[in-house]
C-alpha positions in Angstrom: -54.8 4.7 10.7 -53.2 2.8 7.8 -51.5 -0.5 8.6 -47.8 -0.7 8.1 -46.4 -3.9 6.6 -43.8 -5.6 8.7 -41.1 -8.0 7.5 -39.3 -10.4 9.9 -35.7 -10.9 9.7 -33.4 -12.8 12.1 -36.1 -12.7 14.9 -36.8 -9.0 14.8 -39.5 -7.0 13.0 -38.6 -4.4 10.4 -41.1 -1.9 9.0 -41.5 -2.1 5.2 -40.5 1.5 5.0 -37.1 0.7 6.5 -36.6 -2.0 4.0 -37.5 0.3 1.1 -35.1 2.9 2.3 -32.2 0.3 2.2 -32.9 -0.9 -1.4 -30.3 0.3 -3.8 -32.0 2.3 -6.6 -31.0 2.2 -10.3 -28.3 4.9 -11.0 -29.6 8.0 -12.9 -28.9 8.4 -16.5 -26.6 11.2 -15.7 -24.6 11.2 -12.5 -23.5 14.5 -10.8 -20.5 13.3 -8.9 -18.2 15.1 -6.5 -14.6 14.5 -7.0 -11.7 14.2 -4.4 -8.0 13.7 -4.8 -5.4 11.6 -3.0 -2.1 13.4 -3.5 1.3 12.1 -4.5 3.0 10.7 -1.3 -0.2 9.6 0.4 -0.2 6.0 1.5 -2.9 3.4 0.7 -3.2 0.3 2.9 -4.3 -3.0 1.4 -5.1 -6.4 2.8 -5.1 -8.8 -0.1 -4.3 -12.4 -1.1 -0.6 -13.1 -1.0 -0.8 -14.2 -4.7 -1.1 -10.5 -5.6 1.7 -7.8 -5.5 1.1 -4.8 -3.3 0.0 -2.7 -6.3 -1.4 -5.4 -8.5 -5.2 -5.1 -9.3 -7.5 -8.0 -8.9 -8.4 -9.1 -12.4 -12.1 -8.7 -11.5 -13.4 -11.9 -12.9 -14.8 -13.4 -9.7 -16.1 -12.3 -6.3 -19.1 -10.7 -4.7 -18.1 -7.3 -3.4 -20.0 -4.0 -3.2 -18.1 -2.5 -6.2 -16.5 -5.4 -7.9 -16.4 -7.4 -10.0 -17.6 -5.0 -12.7 -17.6 -5.0 -16.4 -17.3 -2.4 -19.2 -19.9 -1.9 -22.0 -18.2 -4.8 -24.0 -18.5 -7.2 -21.1 -14.8 -7.1 -20.2 -13.8 -7.3 -16.6 -12.6 -4.0 -15.0 -9.6 -4.8 -12.6 -10.1 -3.4 -9.1 -7.9 -2.7 -6.1 -9.5 -2.1 -2.7 -7.4 0.1 -0.3 -7.9 2.4 2.5 -6.0 5.4 4.1 -5.6 3.4 7.3 -4.8 -0.2 8.1 -8.1 -0.4 10.0 -10.0 0.7 7.0 -8.3 -1.9 4.8 -9.0 -4.6 7.4 -12.7 -3.6 7.6 -13.1 -3.7 3.8 -11.6 -7.1 3.5 -11.1 -9.7 6.2 -13.6 -8.2 8.6 -16.1 -7.2 6.0 -18.7 -9.7 7.1 -18.4 -9.1 10.9 -21.6 -7.3 12.0 -21.4 -3.6 13.0 -23.7 -4.2 16.0 -22.7 -4.0 19.7 -21.8 -7.1 21.6 -19.8 -10.3 21.1 -18.4 -11.1 17.7 -17.1 -14.3 16.4 -14.6 -14.5 13.5 -13.3 -17.4 11.5 -9.4 -17.0 11.7 -9.3 -19.1 8.6 -10.2 -15.9 6.6 -6.7 -14.6 7.5 -5.0 -17.5 5.7 -3.1 -16.2 2.7 -3.8 -12.6 3.4 -1.1 -9.9 3.7 -1.0 -6.2 4.5 0.7 -3.8 2.0 1.3 -0.1 2.3 1.4 1.5 -1.1 2.8 5.1 -1.6 0.9 6.9 -4.3 3.3 8.1 -7.0 0.8 10.5 -8.8 -2.5 12.2 -7.8 -5.5 9.8 -7.8 -8.8 11.4 -8.9 -11.7 9.6 -7.1 -15.4 9.9 -6.9 -16.4 11.0 -3.4 -19.0 8.7 -1.8 -19.2 10.4 1.6 -22.7 11.2 2.9 -22.9 14.8 1.5 -21.7 13.7 -1.9 -24.1 10.8 -2.0 -27.0 13.3 -1.5 -25.9 15.0 -4.7 -26.2 11.6 -6.4 -29.7 11.2 -4.9 -28.8 8.1 -2.9 -28.1 7.5 0.9 -25.3 5.6 2.6 -27.8 2.9 3.6 -28.6 2.4 -0.1 -25.1 2.4 -1.5 -22.4 2.0 1.1 -23.9 0.4 4.2 -25.9 -2.3 2.2 -26.4 -5.9 2.8 -24.8 -8.5 0.4 -28.2 -9.0 -1.4 -27.9 -5.4 -2.8 -24.3 -5.9 -4.2 -25.5 -6.6 -7.8 -27.2 -3.1 -7.7 -24.3 -1.4 -6.0 -22.0 -2.8 -8.8 -24.3 -1.2 -11.3 -23.4 2.2 -9.7 -19.7 1.4 -10.0 -20.1 0.5 -13.7 -22.2 3.6 -14.4 -19.6 5.8 -12.7 -16.8 4.1 -14.6 -18.7 4.5 -17.9 -19.7 8.2 -17.3 -16.4 9.4 -15.6 -13.8 7.3 -17.4 -11.0 9.8 -16.4 -11.7 9.0 -12.7 -9.4 6.4 -11.2 -11.7 5.1 -8.4 -14.2 5.5 -5.6 -13.5 7.0 -2.1 
């Protein structure tokens, strides 16, 4: 029987095959995306710094998020706006982003809430988005673990996916 390489992380062993399954691959030369639409009248919830208006995009020049900051082919920053269809989603994508998804006690630095506000933005026109649900990801040849449920060390690679989608599907207005 062949030996399986084991990596140790935070006191527990992880088989090398599990690590490989969570590494974000390079996007394909041509992406076959699935589109979804948020309709006029839907509400997006945002949790953002109070220096931004409710519908103001982050300029995209700093940060380390899964899909931002990103750049176009000329190296210019592409502004981004993170939002969710529920308040809970908006909170999880921002202030609670680094809280582990494991069972048990969680600690949280309340200082992360300083300067943060919640906004509800009613959509004034249909928003055409790339669907990143599990089924749509299979069509792209990538798993949730490789693109959505990644660790921070994979963010440079996940941002490459956002840049590739933006480049190949320039008429699309975001990711869902």
